[in-house]
SENUZA-630580 format. One record per residue (C-alpha): x, y, z. Coordinates in nm, 4 decimals, padded with zeros to 6 digits, always signed. Layout:
N
REC/xx/yy/zz
REC/X/Y/Z $
...
END
This chain:
412
REC/xx/yy/zz
REC/+15.0573/+13.2492/-08.1502 $
REC/+14.8812/+13.3932/-08.4578 $
REC/+14.5591/+13.4148/-08.2581 $
REC/+14.7255/+13.6270/-07.9903 $
REC/+14.8780/+13.8666/-08.2471 $
REC/+14.5446/+13.9130/-08.4220 $
REC/+14.3581/+13.9876/-08.0970 $
REC/+14.6192/+14.2440/-07.9933 $
REC/+14.5782/+14.4125/-08.3297 $
REC/+14.2037/+14.4507/-08.2667 $
REC/+14.2759/+14.5950/-07.9222 $
REC/+14.4987/+14.8592/-08.0736 $
REC/+14.2200/+14.9585/-08.3167 $
REC/+13.9663/+15.0034/-08.0360 $
REC/+14.2105/+15.2170/-07.8367 $
REC/+14.2478/+15.4582/-08.1292 $
REC/+13.8760/+15.5009/-08.2008 $
REC/+13.7267/+15.8521/-08.2048 $
REC/+13.4665/+15.8884/-07.9255 $
REC/+13.2593/+16.1282/-08.1422 $
REC/+13.2112/+15.8554/-08.4030 $
REC/+13.0895/+15.6008/-08.1513 $
REC/+12.7173/+15.5517/-08.1118 $
REC/+12.6669/+15.2962/-07.8414 $
REC/+12.3085/+15.1796/-07.8194 $
REC/+12.3701/+14.8267/-07.6967 $
REC/+12.1301/+14.6593/-07.4624 $
REC/+12.3618/+14.6910/-07.1642 $
REC/+12.5411/+15.0197/-07.2526 $
REC/+12.2691/+15.2801/-07.3026 $
REC/+12.2620/+15.3851/-06.9372 $
REC/+12.6282/+15.4873/-06.9246 $
REC/+12.7451/+15.8376/-07.0006 $
REC/+13.0874/+15.7416/-07.1149 $
REC/+12.9886/+15.5065/-07.3892 $
REC/+13.3339/+15.4814/-07.5430 $
REC/+13.5140/+15.3741/-07.2259 $
REC/+13.2466/+15.1234/-07.1348 $
REC/+13.2320/+14.9871/-07.4889 $
REC/+13.6096/+14.9509/-07.5015 $
REC/+13.6147/+14.7842/-07.1612 $
REC/+13.3640/+14.5234/-07.2738 $
REC/+13.5518/+14.4662/-07.6000 $
REC/+13.8830/+14.4324/-07.4227 $
REC/+13.7279/+14.1826/-07.1833 $
REC/+13.5935/+13.9723/-07.4685 $
REC/+13.9201/+13.9857/-07.6595 $
REC/+14.1207/+13.8999/-07.3507 $
REC/+13.9062/+13.5907/-07.3134 $
REC/+13.9772/+13.5109/-07.6753 $
REC/+14.3477/+13.5432/-07.6039 $
REC/+14.3027/+13.3062/-07.3143 $
REC/+14.1328/+13.0532/-07.5378 $
REC/+14.4277/+13.0583/-07.7761 $
REC/+14.6683/+12.9792/-07.4948 $
REC/+14.8593/+12.6554/-07.5221 $
REC/+14.8843/+12.6130/-07.1486 $
REC/+14.7144/+12.2855/-07.0647 $
REC/+14.6182/+12.4076/-06.7170 $
REC/+14.4091/+12.6898/-06.8634 $
REC/+14.2635/+12.4882/-07.1488 $
REC/+14.1898/+12.1687/-06.9585 $
REC/+13.8325/+12.1107/-06.8532 $
REC/+13.7679/+11.9771/-06.5050 $
REC/+13.6586/+11.6185/-06.5186 $
REC/+13.3753/+11.5084/-06.3001 $
REC/+13.4033/+11.1784/-06.1249 $
REC/+13.1532/+10.9347/-06.2739 $
REC/+12.8953/+10.8043/-06.0343 $
REC/+12.9744/+10.4605/-05.9009 $
REC/+12.7194/+10.2138/-06.0251 $
REC/+12.6621/+09.8660/-05.8965 $
REC/+12.8312/+09.6099/-06.1196 $
REC/+12.6176/+09.3479/-06.2856 $
REC/+12.6630/+08.9751/-06.2463 $
REC/+12.8214/+08.9548/-06.5906 $
REC/+13.0882/+09.2108/-06.5021 $
REC/+13.1539/+09.0639/-06.1597 $
REC/+13.2532/+08.7272/-06.3079 $
REC/+13.5885/+08.8604/-06.4198 $
REC/+13.7004/+08.9283/-06.0624 $
REC/+13.7323/+08.5637/-05.9643 $
REC/+13.8179/+08.2828/-06.2044 $
REC/+13.9354/+07.9432/-06.0802 $
REC/+13.9828/+07.7595/-06.4124 $
REC/+14.1579/+07.8588/-06.7347 $
REC/+14.2530/+07.6947/-07.0634 $
REC/+14.5759/+07.8558/-07.1824 $
REC/+14.7497/+07.8203/-07.5170 $
REC/+15.1227/+07.8887/-07.4907 $
REC/+15.3522/+07.9525/-07.7865 $
REC/+15.7190/+08.0138/-07.7096 $
REC/+15.9271/+08.2591/-07.9074 $
REC/+16.1183/+08.1516/-08.2195 $
REC/+16.4934/+08.1821/-08.2514 $
REC/+16.6538/+08.4561/-08.4610 $
REC/+16.8193/+08.3998/-08.7974 $
REC/+17.1905/+08.3627/-08.8362 $
REC/+17.3729/+08.6215/-09.0449 $
REC/+17.5804/+08.5536/-09.3549 $
REC/+17.8390/+08.8253/-09.4079 $
REC/+18.2126/+08.8753/-09.4616 $
REC/+18.4506/+09.1129/-09.2969 $
REC/+18.5132/+09.4237/-09.5073 $
REC/+18.7960/+09.6595/-09.4141 $
REC/+19.0426/+09.8722/-09.6124 $
REC/+19.3718/+09.6990/-09.6884 $
REC/+19.2259/+09.3707/-09.5644 $
REC/+19.0825/+09.2073/-09.8699 $
REC/+19.0214/+08.8570/-09.7312 $
REC/+18.8671/+08.9274/-09.3916 $
REC/+18.6759/+08.6027/-09.3686 $
REC/+18.3196/+08.5287/-09.2511 $
REC/+18.1868/+08.7318/-08.9576 $
REC/+17.8124/+08.6485/-08.9471 $
REC/+17.6842/+08.6145/-08.5920 $
REC/+17.4324/+08.3685/-08.4516 $
REC/+17.0701/+08.4555/-08.3853 $
REC/+16.9287/+08.4903/-08.0377 $
REC/+16.7192/+08.2277/-07.8619 $
REC/+16.3441/+08.2688/-07.8365 $
REC/+16.1832/+08.3632/-07.5091 $
REC/+16.0339/+08.0930/-07.2890 $
REC/+15.7029/+08.1152/-07.1015 $
REC/+15.7234/+08.0551/-06.7265 $
REC/+15.4353/+08.0063/-06.4826 $
REC/+15.5138/+08.1578/-06.1429 $
REC/+15.3181/+08.1278/-05.8170 $
REC/+15.2587/+08.4594/-05.6410 $
REC/+15.0913/+08.5044/-05.3043 $
REC/+14.9578/+08.8465/-05.4070 $
REC/+14.7478/+08.7013/-05.6899 $
REC/+14.4157/+08.5596/-05.5721 $
REC/+14.2441/+08.4644/-05.8965 $
REC/+14.3070/+08.3462/-06.2512 $
REC/+14.1060/+08.6372/-06.3924 $
REC/+14.4179/+08.8154/-06.5213 $
REC/+14.5458/+08.5097/-06.7098 $
REC/+14.4959/+08.5530/-07.0845 $
REC/+14.3797/+08.2629/-07.3013 $
REC/+14.6782/+08.2911/-07.5393 $
REC/+15.0421/+08.3815/-07.4707 $
REC/+15.3097/+08.4359/-07.7358 $
REC/+15.6741/+08.4482/-07.6329 $
REC/+15.9188/+08.7074/-07.7586 $
REC/+16.1232/+08.6084/-08.0644 $
REC/+16.5002/+08.6269/-08.0661 $
REC/+16.6747/+08.8872/-08.2769 $
REC/+16.8714/+08.7980/-08.5881 $
REC/+17.2495/+08.8007/-08.5913 $
REC/+17.4490/+09.0638/-08.7751 $
REC/+17.7942/+09.1254/-08.9161 $
REC/+18.1118/+09.1724/-08.7127 $
REC/+18.0304/+08.8532/-08.5194 $
REC/+17.7432/+09.0247/-08.3399 $
REC/+17.4997/+08.7798/-08.1830 $
REC/+17.1277/+08.8541/-08.1748 $
REC/+16.9595/+08.9341/-07.8443 $
REC/+16.7721/+08.6541/-07.6728 $
REC/+16.3981/+08.6934/-07.6305 $
REC/+16.2889/+08.7947/-07.2814 $
REC/+16.0969/+08.5285/-07.0889 $
REC/+15.7238/+08.5772/-07.0349 $
REC/+15.5958/+08.5235/-06.6794 $
REC/+15.2404/+08.4204/-06.5958 $
REC/+15.1530/+08.4946/-06.2331 $
REC/+14.9064/+08.2548/-06.0738 $
REC/+14.7779/+08.2141/-05.7160 $
REC/+14.9271/+07.9719/-05.4697 $
REC/+14.7824/+07.6246/-05.5025 $
REC/+14.7436/+07.6344/-05.8813 $
REC/+14.7547/+07.2961/-06.0521 $
REC/+14.8890/+07.2788/-06.4068 $
REC/+14.7302/+07.0021/-06.6126 $
REC/+14.7702/+06.8719/-06.9657 $
REC/+14.5146/+06.6301/-07.1103 $
REC/+14.3589/+06.5978/-06.7608 $
REC/+14.6932/+06.4850/-06.6119 $
REC/+14.8543/+06.6864/-06.3345 $
REC/+15.1990/+06.8139/-06.4310 $
REC/+15.2967/+07.0362/-06.1395 $
REC/+15.1409/+07.1821/-05.8258 $
REC/+15.2538/+07.5397/-05.7602 $
REC/+15.2046/+07.5671/-05.3844 $
REC/+15.5045/+07.7801/-05.2722 $
REC/+15.5590/+08.1502/-05.3264 $
REC/+15.8032/+08.2127/-05.6109 $
REC/+15.7850/+07.8556/-05.7421 $
REC/+15.8278/+07.8486/-06.1182 $
REC/+15.7534/+07.6041/-06.3953 $
REC/+15.8904/+07.6475/-06.7470 $
REC/+15.5862/+07.5581/-06.9522 $
REC/+15.7345/+07.5997/-07.3019 $
REC/+16.0931/+07.6583/-07.4089 $
REC/+16.1926/+07.9083/-07.6739 $
REC/+16.3485/+07.7988/-08.0000 $
REC/+16.7261/+07.7995/-08.0453 $
REC/+16.8800/+08.0740/-08.2543 $
REC/+17.0170/+08.0091/-08.6009 $
REC/+17.3883/+07.9800/-08.6775 $
REC/+17.5786/+08.2421/-08.8755 $
REC/+17.8306/+08.1577/-09.1464 $
REC/+18.1114/+08.2160/-08.8952 $
REC/+17.9993/+07.8966/-08.7215 $
REC/+18.0626/+07.6887/-09.0370 $
REC/+18.4199/+07.8110/-09.0839 $
REC/+18.6648/+07.5180/-09.1183 $
REC/+18.9970/+07.4328/-09.2753 $
REC/+18.8217/+07.2821/-09.5744 $
REC/+18.5761/+07.5705/-09.6196 $
REC/+18.7342/+07.9117/-09.5550 $
REC/+18.4446/+08.1126/-09.7027 $
REC/+18.1181/+07.9443/-09.5978 $
REC/+17.7966/+08.0847/-09.7369 $
REC/+17.5704/+07.8819/-09.5104 $
REC/+17.3503/+08.0371/-09.2398 $
REC/+17.0593/+07.8669/-09.0672 $
REC/+16.7267/+08.0026/-08.9509 $
REC/+16.6118/+07.9861/-08.5916 $
REC/+16.3978/+07.7050/-08.4579 $
REC/+16.0338/+07.7556/-08.3700 $
REC/+15.9326/+07.7595/-08.0055 $
REC/+15.7316/+07.4931/-07.8292 $
REC/+15.3527/+07.5092/-07.8267 $
REC/+15.1224/+07.3579/-07.5653 $
REC/+14.7672/+07.3863/-07.4361 $
REC/+14.7497/+07.3686/-07.0559 $
REC/+14.4730/+07.3824/-06.7990 $
REC/+14.5198/+07.5977/-06.4895 $
REC/+14.3030/+07.5062/-06.1939 $
REC/+14.2989/+07.6337/-05.8389 $
REC/+14.3415/+07.3508/-05.5926 $
REC/+14.1894/+07.5510/-05.3069 $
REC/+13.9333/+07.8074/-05.4077 $
REC/+13.8569/+07.9394/-05.0571 $
REC/+13.8726/+07.8406/-04.6928 $
REC/+13.4948/+07.8134/-04.6520 $
REC/+13.2205/+07.7486/-04.9059 $
REC/+12.8558/+07.8517/-04.8731 $
REC/+12.6516/+07.5507/-04.9864 $
REC/+12.2746/+07.5585/-05.0319 $
REC/+11.9819/+07.5395/-05.2675 $
REC/+11.8899/+07.8335/-05.4915 $
REC/+11.7447/+08.1405/-05.3227 $
REC/+11.8687/+08.0345/-04.9777 $
REC/+12.0322/+08.3726/-04.9177 $
REC/+12.3973/+08.2797/-04.9725 $
REC/+12.4858/+08.5973/-05.1613 $
REC/+12.3148/+08.8169/-04.9022 $
REC/+12.4996/+08.6355/-04.6251 $
REC/+12.8325/+08.6865/-04.8001 $
REC/+12.7554/+09.0577/-04.8266 $
REC/+12.6786/+09.0708/-04.4532 $
REC/+13.0014/+08.9065/-04.3295 $
REC/+13.2616/+09.0147/-04.5889 $
REC/+13.3550/+09.2911/-04.8288 $
REC/+13.2235/+09.1082/-05.1381 $
REC/+12.9352/+09.2551/-05.3387 $
REC/+12.7675/+08.9734/-05.5320 $
REC/+12.4430/+09.0347/-05.7131 $
REC/+12.1312/+08.9852/-05.5003 $
REC/+11.7778/+08.9429/-05.6348 $
REC/+11.4467/+08.7852/-05.5367 $
REC/+11.4676/+08.5015/-05.7902 $
REC/+11.6680/+08.1764/-05.7868 $
REC/+11.9996/+08.1277/-05.9678 $
REC/+12.1006/+08.4895/-05.9202 $
REC/+12.4611/+08.3755/-05.8797 $
REC/+12.5971/+08.1974/-06.1862 $
REC/+12.9660/+08.2134/-06.0947 $
REC/+13.1378/+08.1789/-05.7567 $
REC/+13.2241/+08.4932/-05.5635 $
REC/+13.4897/+08.5113/-05.2941 $
REC/+13.4766/+08.7497/-04.9995 $
REC/+13.7395/+08.8141/-04.7322 $
REC/+13.6471/+08.8145/-04.3626 $
REC/+13.9055/+09.0178/-04.1688 $
REC/+13.9740/+08.9858/-03.7957 $
REC/+14.1409/+09.2104/-03.5427 $
REC/+14.4653/+09.0093/-03.5439 $
REC/+14.4897/+09.0767/-03.9217 $
REC/+14.3986/+08.7182/-04.0056 $
REC/+14.1850/+08.6768/-04.3184 $
REC/+13.9457/+08.3967/-04.4072 $
REC/+13.8207/+08.3553/-04.7635 $
REC/+13.4544/+08.2597/-04.8029 $
REC/+13.3152/+08.1492/-05.1408 $
REC/+12.9560/+08.1908/-05.2535 $
REC/+12.8895/+07.8707/-05.4481 $
REC/+12.5999/+07.8860/-05.6992 $
REC/+12.2871/+07.7032/-05.5917 $
REC/+12.2730/+07.3250/-05.6155 $
REC/+11.9637/+07.1444/-05.7411 $
REC/+11.8547/+06.7857/-05.6908 $
REC/+12.0384/+06.5553/-05.9276 $
REC/+12.3431/+06.7808/-05.9477 $
REC/+12.5753/+06.4776/-05.9271 $
REC/+12.4150/+06.3617/-06.2556 $
REC/+12.5251/+06.6925/-06.4136 $
REC/+12.1753/+06.8350/-06.4208 $
REC/+12.1978/+07.2020/-06.5021 $
REC/+12.5559/+07.2984/-06.4174 $
REC/+12.5811/+07.0586/-06.1263 $
REC/+12.9277/+06.9138/-06.1827 $
REC/+13.0899/+07.2524/-06.2253 $
REC/+12.9280/+07.3752/-05.9013 $
REC/+13.0303/+07.0624/-05.7120 $
REC/+13.3852/+07.1037/-05.8408 $
REC/+13.4004/+07.4410/-05.6651 $
REC/+13.2819/+07.2851/-05.3384 $
REC/+13.5467/+07.0151/-05.3640 $
REC/+13.8216/+07.2758/-05.3342 $
REC/+13.6890/+07.4359/-05.0135 $
REC/+13.8501/+07.3344/-04.6852 $
REC/+13.5317/+07.3486/-04.4751 $
REC/+13.1667/+07.4009/-04.5599 $
REC/+12.8813/+07.6207/-04.4417 $
REC/+12.5399/+07.4676/-04.5148 $
REC/+12.2970/+07.7574/-04.5643 $
REC/+11.9321/+07.6599/-04.5131 $
REC/+11.6246/+07.8672/-04.5852 $
REC/+11.4430/+07.8411/-04.2529 $
REC/+11.1235/+07.9717/-04.4167 $
REC/+11.0982/+07.6639/-04.6412 $
REC/+10.8415/+07.3948/-04.5445 $
REC/+11.1056/+07.1403/-04.4306 $
REC/+11.4586/+07.2852/-04.4040 $
REC/+11.5926/+06.9633/-04.2442 $
REC/+11.4978/+06.7747/-04.5597 $
REC/+11.6987/+07.0198/-04.7689 $
REC/+12.0012/+06.9481/-04.5501 $
REC/+11.9722/+06.5756/-04.6205 $
REC/+11.9438/+06.6379/-04.9957 $
REC/+12.2531/+06.8593/-04.9900 $
REC/+12.4571/+06.5956/-04.8111 $
REC/+12.3366/+06.3306/-05.0531 $
REC/+12.4420/+06.5315/-05.3589 $
REC/+12.7863/+06.5980/-05.2136 $
REC/+12.8467/+06.2346/-05.1189 $
REC/+12.7366/+06.1149/-05.4614 $
REC/+12.9875/+06.3439/-05.6279 $
REC/+13.2727/+06.2543/-05.3909 $
REC/+13.2466/+06.0102/-05.1005 $
REC/+13.2629/+06.1701/-04.7548 $
REC/+13.2608/+06.5206/-04.9020 $
REC/+12.9862/+06.6244/-04.6629 $
REC/+13.1895/+06.4957/-04.3658 $
REC/+13.4393/+06.7765/-04.3909 $
REC/+13.4392/+07.0309/-04.1055 $
REC/+13.1163/+07.2217/-04.1497 $
REC/+12.8531/+07.4351/-03.9816 $
REC/+12.4769/+07.4599/-04.0316 $
REC/+12.3361/+07.8112/-04.0813 $
REC/+11.9650/+07.8807/-04.0513 $
REC/+11.9110/+08.1913/-04.2621 $
REC/+11.6101/+08.4277/-04.2857 $
REC/+11.5328/+08.4290/-03.9150 $
REC/+11.3491/+08.7584/-03.9576 $
REC/+11.0543/+08.5836/-04.1252 $
REC/+10.7539/+08.4555/-03.9265 $
REC/+10.7399/+08.0954/-03.7952 $
REC/+11.1203/+08.0795/-03.8102 $
REC/+11.1716/+08.0141/-03.4376 $
REC/+10.9452/+07.7087/-03.4335 $
REC/+11.1221/+07.5556/-03.7331 $
REC/+11.4578/+07.6326/-03.5714 $
REC/+11.3609/+07.4287/-03.2651 $
REC/+11.2543/+07.1390/-03.4865 $
REC/+11.5792/+07.1577/-03.6851 $
REC/+11.7931/+07.1536/-03.3705 $
REC/+11.6031/+06.8500/-03.2452 $
REC/+11.6745/+06.6552/-03.5644 $
REC/+12.0384/+06.7563/-03.6101 $
REC/+12.3304/+06.6762/-03.3795 $
REC/+12.5556/+06.9539/-03.5111 $
REC/+12.5526/+07.3142/-03.4030 $
REC/+12.2965/+07.5358/-03.5784 $
REC/+12.3646/+07.9090/-03.6051 $
REC/+12.0516/+08.1204/-03.6653 $
REC/+12.1205/+08.4374/-03.8650 $
REC/+11.9407/+08.6941/-04.0753 $
REC/+12.1437/+08.8224/-04.3661 $
REC/+11.8895/+09.0973/-04.4295 $
REC/+11.9012/+09.2555/-04.0828 $
REC/+12.2486/+09.1356/-03.9783 $
REC/+12.1092/+08.9445/-03.6811 $
REC/+12.3607/+08.7117/-03.5097 $
REC/+12.6247/+08.7482/-03.7824 $
REC/+12.8898/+08.8013/-03.5108 $
REC/+12.8393/+08.4456/-03.3856 $
REC/+12.8832/+08.3151/-03.7402 $
REC/+13.2060/+08.5109/-03.7881 $
REC/+13.3475/+08.3802/-03.4580 $
REC/+13.2538/+08.0215/-03.5405 $
REC/+13.4099/+08.0651/-03.8833 $
REC/+13.7359/+08.1579/-03.7125 $
REC/+13.7146/+07.8459/-03.4947 $
REC/+13.6837/+07.6285/-03.8039 $
REC/+13.9768/+07.8086/-03.9622 $
REC/+14.2011/+07.7651/-03.6568 $
REC/+14.1078/+07.3988/-03.6335 $
REC/+14.2021/+07.3508/-03.9967 $
REC/+14.5426/+07.5124/-03.9382 $
REC/+14.6060/+07.2887/-03.6381 $
REC/+14.5256/+06.9841/-03.8498 $
REC/+14.7741/+07.0925/-04.1161 $
REC/+15.0459/+07.1437/-03.8543 $
REC/+14.9940/+06.7889/-03.7243 $
REC/+15.0262/+06.6511/-04.0764 $
REC/+15.3546/+06.8374/-04.1230 $
REC/+15.4939/+06.7009/-03.7972 $
REC/+15.4032/+06.3471/-03.8964 $
END
């Protein structure tokens, strides 16, 4: 406001200037005959801009923000999008304190105790939600809301609101490696820790023997536990293969996932999940499992953690690098590692994918692989997108067969 008044004052001075006293020899004003009018016009323009700068209107003062360029996320940042295991420390809310007070009112000298009880602490509840697909949003520590203290006039404290932790369907809650509950239905809840009870006010201790109690108790502390949350089923299909077999590139080609891709092994350090959508609006989740090395069942490298991800896939996709010297030998090593970790793990419904068909000598090795293997082999090229339609259709066949098997189990 003061800026506007000051600028208007300068405008009034320029309007009252004597043209005979003006000597305009500015760089841009020497060519004009009417120097005073041009000089005043320029000054008024500059001062009007100054007035505009002093405006408090946010529309005029706000600067247009440019959209930042979208950059490809690194592997470290992509790990937060899908998490299938969490250690969670839960601390329920404590109860509120009870009040110690006596009723005070004119012409009522002995009103008696009127201290209210404290509110109960808030509990922490784990709820299964079909919208949630990962444990990435689950925090490592949760603290419940404390109950409010009681007050005079027999007013009770407010109870602490419960804290809900949303987890995907199929989440297993464990404590000391023992399964407590399996949250498999939408809306299913499990009260992990209960809040502490509120304290009692002195009104609670009123009796015939004690008509003026001075006792009030504090609220109890809430329960505290450390639980492990683990997804029972990570994805419908899991891409299994040795490092640098092209699993991440294949996931990019058939789904909307964007895992990191590079020309060196162990590019993927954490599993990525992509969604394959079909015309009938059915969706199949495919997981990119980090590469397995020989001796993974002996926990070489991070073998056990990788095999644990494969265990929670409903059917498998063995991805072979067809450019390797003997891809059929790699298939035998993969099956051996899976069976050593869990018997008959490699006998789950699966498909064999011969990747990198765009490289030379791939067709000859494909013929040799088909002659040594009884299962169906799907040749694809994740780089060029060759024959990815056949893989997507076969993936749907495996998914439908899995659903039919579940329906038969329910009927039995």
